[in-house]
N, C-alpha and C positions, 0 to 999 in steps of 0.2 A: 518710798516703795513704788515699784512699777505695777501696773495692772495688766495682766495678760488679756489678749483678745480671746474671743471664742475660737478655739482651734477646730478647724474642719476635720471631721472624722469620716471613716467609711460609712456610707449609708447602707443600711440593710433594707432591701426592698421586698415588697410582697411578691410571692411566688405565684405566677400565673400558669404553671405547667399543667395544672389539672383543669384548665378551662377548655371548652370546646373550641376548635379552630377549623377553619376551612383550608384544607391543604392546597387548594388552587390559588389562594390569596395570601397565605403566610407560610413561612418555613418553621414556625414554632411547633414544638412537639404536640402530639395529640395523646390524651390520656387513653390508655388501652381500655377497651370496653365501651367507649363513648362513640355511638354511631353517628355518622355525619348525615345531614339531610340529603336525600337523593336529589332534590331539586337543585342543590348546589353543584351537582356534577355537570350541569349545563353551563356553569360559569367558567368560561375559558379565557376571559379577556386578560386576566393578570392584573396585579394591583397598580402597575405603573401606567396602564393605558386609560383606565376610566376611574371615575370617583367610586370608591367601594360602596359608600353609603347609598349613593344614588342607584347603583346596581342592585343592592340588597332590597331597596324600597320597591323597585320594579319587580323583582322576584317574589316579594312578599304579596303583591297583588295577584300573582299566578299560582301561589301555593295553596293546596287544599288540605294536605295531611297535617294534623296538629304538631307532630314532631318536626316536620319541615319548617313550619311557621315558628316554632320555638327556637330552632337553630338559627333562623334568619334574625329573630329578635336578639339572639346572642351575638351574632355578627354585627348588627347595628350597634348594640351596646359596646362591643369591643372597639368599633370604629370611633364612636364618640369618646370613649375612654382615651384612646390614643390621641385624639384631638383636644384633650383636656376639657371636654364638655361633660363634666362629671354628672350633673343633674340629668342631662339627657341620657347618659349611659345608665344611670339608675333606673330611669323610666323603662328603657328597653329590657334591661335585665329583669326587672319586676314583671314585665309582660311575659318573658320567657318562663319565669318562675311559676306564674299562675298556670301556664299550660303544663309545665313539668309536674306540678302538684296534681293536676286533674288527670293527666295521661302520662305517667312516668315511664321511662324506658324500663324494660324488664330487670335490668341490673341496677337501676336507680342511680347510676353514676352521672347521668345528665342532671338529676336533681342536686346531687352533691356539687356539680360544677356551677349550677345556678347560684347556690348559696355562697360558694367561694367567690364568684365574680362580684356579687353584691358586696361581700366583705371587703374585697380589694378596693373598690371605688370608695366605699365609706371610710376605709383606712386612709386613702389619699386625701379625703376631706377632713381628716382629723377626728372623725366620729368613731373613736376607738371602741367604745362600749357596744355600739351597733355592729361594728365590724366583727368584734369578738363573738357576738350572738350568731352571726351567719357562719363564721369559720367553725364554730363548735358544732353547728348543725351539719355542715359538710363533713367534718371529721366523724361525727356519730354515724352517718350513713356508711362511710368507708369502712369503719371498724366492724360493721355488721356483715359486710360482703367480701372484704379483702383479707388475705392472710396478714398477720401482724408484722411481717417483715417486708411487705411490699413497698417499693419506693414511692408509690403514689401517696402514701401516708406522710411522707417527709414534707411535702409542700404544705399540708395542713398544720403539722407540728411547727413548721417554720413560721407560717403566717400568724399562728396563735402566739408564738414566742415574740414575734415582732410587736404585736399589739401590747402584750404585757410589758415589754421593754419600754414602749412609748408612754405607758401610763405609770411607769416607775415600779412595777412589781417584778423586781429583778430575779428573785428566786424562782418565781413561776416561769419567767422567760427562759431562765437557764434550764429548768426541767424540760420544757418542750424542745429547746434547741438540742439538748442531749438526747432526747428521744429520736429526733431526726438523724443525728450523727450516728447513733447506735445502729440504725437500719442501714445507713450509707456505708458504714465500715464493713458490714456483712455482704454488701451487694456490689460495691463499686471498687474499681482499681485504686490503689493508694495515691495515684497522682490525678484523680478526677477533680475537676474544678468545683463540682458541687461540695466535695469535702472541704475544699479551701473556703468556700462560702460559709459552711457550718463552723469551721474553726474560727473564722473571723467573727461570726455572730456571737459565739461563746466568749471570745476575747473581749468584744465590745461590752458585754454584760459585766465581766470581771472588772473592766476598766471603770465602769459606772459604780461598781460596788467598792472600788478602792483596793481591790486585790491585784496589784500591778504585776506581781511576779507571775501569777497565773495568766494574766492578760498577755504578757510578753510571750509566755510559753505557747499559747494558742495562736497569737499573731505570727510567731515564728513558723508554726506548722502550716498556716495559711500561706505565708510568704514562700516557703520552700516549694510548695506545689505551683504557685503562680510563676515563680522564677523559671520553672521547667517548661511552662506552657506559653508564656507571654513574652513579647519583645521587651528589651531592657528599659525602654522609655514609655512603657504602657502606664496610663493614669492609675490603674488599679495598684500597681507597685508603688506609685507615689503616695497614694493614700495609706497603704500599709506601712510604708516607711514613716509617714507622719504619725500614725497611731502608735507605732513602737517607740518613736521619739517622745510622744506624750507620756507613755508609760514610764520610760526611763527618767524623764524629767520629774515626774511625781515621786519617783524613788530616790531622787536626789543625785542620780548618776548623770551629771550634766555633760560630761565628755561623751558618753554613749549617746545621749539624746542629740547632741550636736552633730555627731556623725550621721545619724539618720535624717535629721533636718536638712543636712547638706545634700544627702542623696535625693531628697524631695526637690530641692532647688535645682539640682543637675537635670532632672527629668523635666522640670518646668521651663528650661531654657528654650523649649520648642514653642512656648506660648508667646503671644505678643508682649512687647517690652513693658506695657502698662497694664498687664492683666492683674486683677485684684488678688489672685492667688499668689502671685509673686510678692505682693506687699505682705501678705500673711506670713509667708516663709521668711522674708527678711526681718520682720518684726519678731517672729518666734526665735530666730537665731540671735537677734539683738538681745532679747530677754535672757537667753542663756549666757551670752557673754557678760551681761550685767551681773547675773548671779555669780559668775566665775570671777568677777572683779576686773574684767578687761573692758573698761569703760570707753576707751577709744574705739575699739571694734564695735561695741554695742551702739555707740552713737552713730557710727557710719551705717550700720544696718538699719537703725531707726530712721536715719535720713533717707535711705533708699525706699523704705516702706512709705514714708510720708510723701516723697516725690511722686511715687506711683499713685498714691491715693489722690493727690492733687489733680492728676490727669484722668482718673477713672471713677472717682467716687464723689458724690455731693458732700458739701461741707457738713451737712446734717447727719451723715452716716456715722454709726457708732464706731466703726473701724477708723474712719477718717479722724474723728476726735481723739481716739486712743493713740493712733500713730503720732499725731501732733503733740499730744500730752507727753508721750514717752520721749520724743525728740527734744521738746522744749525743756523738760525736766532735766535731762541729762546734759543738755547744752548749758543750762544754768549751773549745774554741779561741776562741770569741768573748768 
């Protein structure tokens, strides 16, 4: 028997759309109702000219209004977050949170954003229980002040769903993902990419739960939207094809799975010839050929995967060992 590698899947990422952002430094959307610090209006350098963190530190020494200071701490936290300096990001977000608790904005959305930002960083660190605590606090505030069909709620539902999915509470994850989708279906056009994300998130849960028919159904909905919006060789399409292939493989429909894995490989031709993802695809296709009894093609695919691994992975890597094992086993059997 062969052993499959861990097949890469679409990553569902924490949604930062409800975090406070400086419109002069980033193009990310700003949550409606969150007031920007007036001191930031003096920041005209743009993100490509100066170091953002250094600029914010200078502005912090000149700020007097507590809300201006809180927003600057948010920006410093965001900058450290983007630099993967997560402990520093937590420090600055907590400083902002302290001020927001003492002097909240009248609509309390800044406080909700502070809780959300802390949850995001904690989630990236794998501290899911802590992340859930802050996401739930953020959602609680929003539910007190926003209509139940406001899109701003979707980011909270999505983030909570992601946490539950990561800790293996799939039914709870599904509940929150569906809450987000319900609002989006009422408010967004049918081809909006946020809908595609929600369909993908729901599909990923069904895949984990072993309900492969439903997983394919939702992956197809996600794929239909992305095919209308993205170029044919976009990596998002590659990951969707891969996930659909995984689903069909688990259903025992190897011919269908093979057709989707081959689409993945077509898109990956833009990668360098020894990219590790190419090895994954060749190995996955080889595994399907082996299941179908086509051992000659399976061995050829395993050989390609192993050749790439020899160029791109250390011999101690789990995938390197797997590709070698698959190739050697089939070589001995032929």
